[in-house]
C-alpha positions in Angstrom: 73.7 131.1 2.6 77.2 130.3 1.2 78.5 126.8 0.7 82.2 126.4 0.9 82.9 122.8 -0.2 80.8 120.6 2.0 80.5 123.3 4.8 77.4 125.4 5.2 78.0 128.8 6.7 75.3 129.8 9.1 75.2 132.6 11.7 73.3 131.7 14.8 71.7 134.5 16.8 69.9 133.3 19.9 67.9 136.5 20.0 66.5 136.2 16.5 64.8 132.8 16.0 63.8 132.0 12.4 65.1 135.4 11.1 67.9 136.3 8.7 71.3 137.6 9.7 74.2 139.2 7.9 77.4 137.2 7.8 80.9 138.4 7.9 81.1 138.4 4.2 78.3 141.0 3.9 75.7 138.6 2.6 72.5 137.6 4.2 71.7 133.9 4.9 68.4 132.6 6.0 68.2 130.8 9.3 67.3 127.1 9.1 65.8 124.8 11.7 68.2 122.1 10.5 71.3 121.0 12.5 74.8 122.0 11.5 76.1 119.1 9.5 79.6 119.1 11.0 79.1 120.4 14.5 75.9 118.7 15.4 74.7 121.9 17.1 70.9 122.4 17.0 69.4 125.6 15.8 67.6 127.2 18.7 64.1 127.0 17.4 62.5 126.0 20.7 63.0 126.1 24.5 63.7 122.3 24.6 66.3 122.6 21.9 68.0 125.5 23.8 68.1 123.4 27.0 69.6 120.4 25.2 72.3 122.7 23.7 73.1 124.1 27.1 73.4 120.5 28.4 75.8 119.6 25.6 77.9 122.7 26.4 78.1 121.7 30.0 79.1 118.1 29.0 81.9 119.6 26.9 82.9 121.7 29.9 83.3 118.7 32.1 85.2 116.9 29.2 87.6 119.9 29.1 88.2 119.4 32.8 89.1 115.8 32.3 90.9 116.1 28.9 92.2 119.7 28.7 92.8 120.9 25.1 93.7 124.2 23.3 91.9 123.3 20.1 89.0 125.7 19.4 86.9 122.8 18.2 87.1 121.3 21.7 85.9 124.4 23.5 82.5 124.1 25.2 81.4 127.5 23.8 82.5 126.7 20.2 80.8 128.9 17.6 81.1 127.8 14.0 80.6 131.2 12.5 83.2 132.8 14.7 85.6 129.9 13.9 85.2 130.3 10.1 85.5 134.1 10.4 88.7 133.5 12.4 90.0 131.4 9.5 88.9 133.8 6.7 88.9 137.2 8.3 88.8 139.0 4.9 87.6 138.4 1.4 91.1 138.2 0.2 91.7 135.2 2.5 89.1 133.2 0.6 91.6 132.7 -2.0 93.3 130.1 0.2 90.1 128.2 0.9 91.2 125.2 -1.1 94.4 124.9 1.0 92.3 125.1 4.2 90.0 122.4 3.0 92.8 120.2 2.0 94.4 120.6 5.5 91.1 119.8 7.1 90.6 116.7 5.0 94.1 115.6 5.9 93.3 116.1 9.5 90.1 114.2 9.2 91.9 111.4 7.4 94.5 111.3 10.2 91.8 111.1 12.9 90.0 108.3 10.9 93.3 106.4 10.8 93.7 106.8 14.5 90.2 105.6 15.2 90.8 102.7 12.9 94.0 101.8 14.7 92.2 102.0 18.1 89.4 99.8 16.8 91.8 97.2 15.4 93.8 97.3 18.6 90.8 96.3 20.5 90.5 93.1 18.5 93.9 92.1 20.0 92.9 92.8 23.6 91.2 89.4 24.0 94.4 87.6 22.9 96.5 89.8 25.0 94.2 89.2 28.0 94.5 85.5 27.6 98.2 85.7 27.4 98.3 88.0 30.5 96.0 85.6 32.4 98.2 82.6 31.5 101.2 84.5 32.7 99.4 85.5 35.9 98.4 81.9 36.5 102.0 80.8 35.9 103.3 83.4 38.4 100.7 82.4 41.0 101.7 78.7 40.6 105.3 79.7 41.2 104.3 81.9 44.1 102.3 78.9 45.6 105.3 76.7 45.3 107.5 79.3 46.9 105.1 79.8 49.8 104.9 76.0 50.3 108.7 75.9 50.5 108.7 78.8 53.0 106.0 76.9 55.1 108.1 73.7 55.1 111.2 75.6 56.1 109.3 77.5 58.8 108.0 74.2 60.2 111.6 72.9 60.1 112.8 76.0 61.9 110.1 75.7 64.5 111.0 72.2 65.3 114.7 73.2 65.4 113.8 76.0 67.8 111.9 73.6 70.0 114.9 71.3 70.1 117.2 74.2 70.9 114.8 75.4 73.7 114.6 71.8 75.1 118.4 71.6 75.1 118.7 75.0 76.8 116.2 73.9 79.5 118.2 70.8 80.0 121.4 72.9 80.3 119.7 75.2 82.7 118.5 72.3 84.8 122.0 70.8 84.7 123.5 74.2 85.6 121.1 74.5 88.6 121.8 71.0 89.7 125.6 71.5 89.3 125.4 74.8 91.2 123.4 73.2 94.0 125.8 70.3 94.2 128.8 72.6 94.4 127.1 74.7 97.0 126.1 71.7 99.0 129.6 70.3 98.8 131.0 73.6 100.0 128.5 73.7 102.9 129.3 70.1 103.7 133.0 71.0 103.7 132.3 73.9 106.0 130.2 71.8 108.2 132.7 69.0 108.6 135.5 71.5 109.2 133.4 73.6 111.6 132.4 70.6 113.7 136.0 69.5 114.0 137.0 73.0 115.0 134.2 73.3 117.5 135.1 70.0 119.2 138.7 71.2 119.7 137.8 74.8 120.8 135.1 73.5 123.2 137.6 71.3 125.0 140.1 74.2 125.2 137.3 76.6 126.4 138.3 79.1 123.8 134.9 80.7 123.7 136.0 83.8 121.8 137.1 81.7 118.9 134.0 79.5 119.1 131.5 82.4 118.3 132.2 82.7 114.5 132.5 78.9 113.7 129.4 78.2 115.8 127.3 80.8 114.0 128.6 79.5 110.6 127.8 75.9 111.5 124.3 76.8 112.7 123.6 78.7 109.5 124.9 75.9 107.3 122.8 73.3 109.2 119.7 75.2 108.0 120.6 74.2 104.4 120.8 70.5 105.4 117.4 70.2 107.0 116.0 68.6 103.8 118.9 66.1 103.8 118.4 64.8 107.4 117.5 61.3 106.1 121.0 60.9 104.8 123.1 59.0 107.4 126.2 61.1 107.1 124.2 64.4 107.4 122.3 63.0 110.4 125.5 62.1 112.1 126.9 65.6 111.6 123.6 67.1 112.9 123.8 64.9 116.0 127.4 66.1 116.5 126.3 69.7 116.3 123.5 69.2 118.8 125.9 67.4 121.1 128.3 70.3 120.9 125.5 72.7 121.9 124.7 70.6 124.9 128.3 70.4 125.9 128.8 74.1 125.5 125.6 74.9 127.6 126.7 72.5 130.4 130.3 73.7 130.3 129.5 77.4 130.4 126.9 76.9 133.1 129.5 75.0 135.2 132.1 77.8 134.6 129.6 80.4 135.9 128.7 78.3 138.9 132.4 77.7 139.7 133.1 81.4 139.4 130.2 82.8 141.4 129.4 80.1 143.9 132.6 78.0 144.1 135.2 78.0 146.8 136.9 81.1 145.4 133.8 83.0 144.6 134.6 85.8 147.1 137.8 86.5 145.2 136.4 86.2 141.7 137.0 89.0 139.3 135.3 89.3 135.9 137.4 87.8 133.1 137.4 87.8 129.4 136.6 84.1 129.2 133.2 84.4 130.9 132.4 87.5 128.8 133.1 85.6 125.6 131.1 82.7 127.1 128.1 85.0 127.3 128.4 85.6 123.5 128.3 81.9 122.9 125.2 81.5 125.1 123.5 84.2 123.0 124.0 82.0 120.0 122.7 78.8 121.7 119.1 77.9 122.3 117.2 80.7 124.2 116.5 78.2 127.1 120.2 78.1 127.9 120.3 81.9 128.4 117.0 81.9 130.3 118.2 79.2 132.7 121.6 80.8 133.2 120.0 84.2 134.0 117.4 82.7 136.3 120.2 81.1 138.4 122.4 84.1 138.3 119.7 86.6 139.3 118.6 84.3 142.1 122.2 84.2 143.3 122.3 88.0 143.3 119.1 88.3 145.3 119.9 85.6 147.8 121.4 88.2 150.2 118.3 90.3 150.0 116.0 87.3 150.7 118.1 86.5 153.8 118.3 90.0 155.2 114.5 90.7 154.8 113.0 87.4 155.9 109.6 87.8 157.4 110.9 87.1 160.9 113.3 90.0 160.7 112.5 93.4 162.1 113.7 95.1 159.0 111.0 93.2 156.9 108.0 95.2 158.3 106.4 98.1 156.4 107.9 100.9 158.4 111.4 99.7 157.2 110.5 99.5 153.6 113.1 102.2 152.7 115.8 99.7 153.7 114.6 97.3 151.0 114.8 99.9 148.3 118.1 101.2 149.6 119.6 97.7 149.4 118.6 97.4 145.7 120.1 100.8 144.8 123.4 99.9 146.5 123.5 96.4 145.0 122.8 97.6 141.5 125.7 100.1 141.8 128.1 97.4 143.0 126.9 95.0 140.3 127.2 97.4 137.4 130.6 98.6 138.6 131.9 95.0 138.9 130.0 92.9 136.3 128.4 95.5 134.0 130.9 94.9 131.2 130.9 91.2 131.5 127.3 90.7 130.2 126.2 91.8 126.8 124.0 95.0 126.9 121.1 93.2 125.3 120.8 90.9 128.2 119.7 93.8 130.5 120.8 92.0 133.6 120.3 95.0 135.9 116.8 95.4 134.7 116.1 91.7 135.2 117.5 91.8 138.7 115.3 94.8 139.4 112.1 93.1 138.1 112.8 90.0 140.1 113.5 92.1 143.2 110.1 93.8 142.8 108.4 90.4 142.3 110.0 89.0 145.5 109.2 92.2 147.4 105.6 92.1 146.4 105.1 88.5 147.4 106.9 89.0 150.8 105.0 92.1 151.6 101.7 90.5 150.7 102.4 87.6 153.1 103.5 89.9 155.9 100.5 92.2 155.6 98.1 89.2 155.5 99.6 87.9 158.8 99.8 91.3 160.5 96.7 93.1 159.1 95.7 94.4 162.5 99.1 96.3 162.7 98.4 98.3 159.6 96.9 101.8 160.1 96.2 104.4 157.6 99.3 106.4 158.4 101.6 103.4 157.9 99.7 102.5 154.7 100.0 105.9 153.2 103.7 106.1 154.2 104.6 102.8 152.5 102.6 103.5 149.4 104.3 106.9 149.0 107.7 105.4 149.4 106.9 102.6 146.9 105.5 105.1 144.4 108.7 107.2 144.6 110.8 104.0 144.1 108.8 102.9 141.1 109.2 106.4 139.5 112.9 106.2 140.1 113.1 102.7 138.4 110.9 103.9 135.5 113.4 106.7 134.8 116.4 104.4 135.2 115.2 101.5 133.1 113.3 102.7 130.0 113.1 99.3 128.4 110.9 97.6 131.0 107.7 98.9 132.5 108.0 98.8 136.2 104.9 100.8 137.1 102.9 99.2 140.0 105.2 96.2 140.2 105.3 96.6 144.0 102.3 99.0 144.5 99.7 96.4 143.5 100.2 94.5 146.8 98.8 97.4 148.8 95.5 97.7 146.9 93.7 95.0 148.9 94.4 97.1 152.1 93.2 100.4 150.8 89.9 99.8 152.5 91.7 101.0 155.6 92.2 104.3 153.8 88.6 104.4 152.8 87.5 103.7 156.4 89.7 106.5 157.6 88.1 108.9 155.1 84.7 107.7 156.3 85.5 108.6 159.9 87.0 112.0 158.9 83.9 112.8 156.8 81.6 111.9 159.6 83.5 114.2 161.9 83.4 116.9 159.3 79.6 116.7 158.9 79.1 116.7 162.6 81.2 119.9 162.8 79.2 121.5 160.1 76.0 120.6 162.0 77.3 122.1 165.3 78.5 125.2 163.5 75.1 125.6 161.9 73.3 125.3 165.2 75.6 127.8 166.9 75.5 130.4 164.1 72.2 131.9 163.1 73.5 135.1 161.6 74.2 135.8 157.9 77.9 135.7 158.8 77.7 132.0 158.1 77.2 132.7 154.4 79.6 133.9 151.8 80.0 137.6 152.6 81.5 138.3 149.2 78.2 138.1 147.6 76.2 141.4 147.1 73.6 142.2 149.7 70.2 140.8 148.9 71.6 138.1 146.5 71.5 134.3 147.0 74.5 133.0 148.9 76.1 129.5 149.3 76.8 127.9 152.7 80.5 128.0 153.4 80.3 124.4 154.7 79.2 123.2 151.3 82.4 124.6 149.7 84.5 123.1 152.5 82.9 119.7 151.8 83.7 119.7 148.1 87.2 120.9 148.7 87.7 118.0 151.0 86.2 115.7 148.4 88.7 117.0 145.8 91.7 116.3 148.0 90.5 112.8 148.8 89.9 112.1 145.1 93.4 113.3 144.1 95.0 111.3 146.9 93.1 108.1 146.1 94.0 108.4 142.4 97.6 108.4 143.4 97.1 105.2 145.4 94.8 103.3 143.0 92.4 103.7 140.1 90.7 100.4 140.7 88.2 99.1 143.2 89.3 101.6 145.9 87.9 104.3 143.7 84.5 102.7 143.8 84.7 102.5 147.6 85.6 106.2 147.6 82.6 107.0 145.4 80.3 105.1 147.8 81.7 107.1 150.7 81.1 110.3 148.8 77.5 109.3 148.1 76.9 108.5 151.8 78.0 111.9 153.0 76.4 113.9 150.3 73.1 112.5 151.5 74.1 113.2 155.1 74.9 116.8 154.2 71.6 117.2 152.4 69.6 115.8 155.3 71.4 117.2 158.3 72.2 120.7 157.0 70.1 121.6 154.0 66.8 120.1 155.3 67.1 121.9 158.6 67.8 125.3 156.9 65.3 125.3 154.1 64.6 129.0 154.1 68.3 129.9 153.5 69.8 127.2 151.3 68.2 127.4 147.8 71.5 128.7 146.3 73.5 126.1 148.3 71.3 123.3 147.0 71.7 124.4 143.4 75.5 124.7 144.0 75.5 121.2 145.5 73.5 119.8 142.5 76.0 121.3 140.0 79.1 120.3 141.9 77.9 116.8 142.5 77.5 116.3 138.7 81.0 117.6 138.2 82.3 115.3 140.9 80.7 112.3 139.1 82.4 113.3 135.9 85.8 113.6 137.6 85.5 110.3 139.3 84.7 108.6 136.0 87.8 110.2 134.5 90.1 108.9 137.2 88.8 105.4 137.7 89.8 102.4 135.4 87.7 102.2 132.3 86.2 98.9 133.2 84.8 100.3 136.4 83.5 103.6 135.0 79.9 102.3 134.7 79.8 101.5 138.4 80.1 105.2 139.4 76.6 106.8 139.6 75.7 109.8 141.7 72.3 110.3 140.2 70.4 109.6 143.4 72.4 112.3 145.3 71.8 114.7 142.5 68.0 113.9 142.7 68.1 114.8 146.4 69.6 118.2 145.8 67.2 118.7 142.8 64.2 117.8 145.0 65.3 120.4 147.6 65.7 123.0 144.9 62.2 122.4 143.6 60.7 122.5 147.0 62.5 125.7 148.0 61.4 127.4 144.8 57.8 126.3 145.5 58.0 127.7 149.0 59.4 130.9 147.8 
């Protein structure tokens, strides 16, 4: 090998372990197991040494990533032979070897100085750390004092905010109290002025000018309900109540003077009474109720006189006269007094309702005294006329339900109608029996059926047609207890028909019995639909259906 100064040149070949290689200078140098004195790279004499060298190379690769450098000595794949050959590429370049060595020694000396500076610098770190710690402690102390000052100022600010908030609340309370006081004073001023105005206007009967002040005073009085224990307010409240009483008494007297006084026949509606009605609408509802009760009674006094129970026109056959009187009177009333009363009073409707109530009571008393004079024809006539009248009123007055106002008084006497139906059905069954006895030919059956098929007795169809007419008529009269009486009558004559007609014609009436069974069920359903809901459970035709069912079973057994 060649020695250049302190550097040994050695070519490392990983494929030739322990052999000799030829260097760049053309000389051979033996391989040595010793380490390179400058690069600390092991000669690859074993597998473990090779792995250690690879690990070192990897470590240098990571170091390059952290501290990148262009110096060949810092490369992870550094090769000393290649490095020396790059410095001395030819033999002639060896002439400058001393300069190269001097440069390297200078570089080594410079690196040693840097290392020495760094080591010496570390000796001052302790003193610098103490100085920095003292400075940090000083800054922290100043920061603590500053924070304490901020906390004190924050507490002072919080207390100041509380005081400001307390002052604002006091101001708000004072503002509310002041506003309430001003409002109360304004209301009191309005109340005092309104009471004085009402006293003057009431004496002068200027009802049109009373309406607005009266409404205002009543509205203001609501605000003083909580101050009723104050003597001055109580005095004003008593004055207002006294004005109400005076107005009610005064207006009632004006109406009585106008409609029942000496000049009542010549009275014509005037603006004063129309405005008085507006005042009454503002007063207590009892004032309006009492005034209307008296006025409606006055309007119907003529009717009560004309149709007293001892008068011939009071009986049922003259009932059209009662209804004609009301129609005529309403036309006259609305033409003469319709504009005098406020529309929401509905005076015409109230007169009509009271008329119906009086008529119902009078007719009930008359019919109770003269029950024997009532026959089914008269009863149906009066019910029909009353029903037409009620329908007319229902169309005329949509705001009040007038259905059955009069008609209810006839319901206790509908047994007369049921008794009449009983007699008619009895005659009908007897006629069916006579026809059955006289006719023994198939012509008695429904001839529209094909020859050889089962047919239905024509009398059966006639019976149920009659039942249907009776049910429709009774429904128009009442859907209450009379419907139960009608059901009982139907049951009675269904049994009569089964016994007197079907039982005596067993060979011919299988189809008729089946028809009666089905139609009886339908009849029960219809009756339940027509009757009042609370009476629906009282309708039961199951026994009659059982009769027809029994005949059907017996006839099928015979056949």
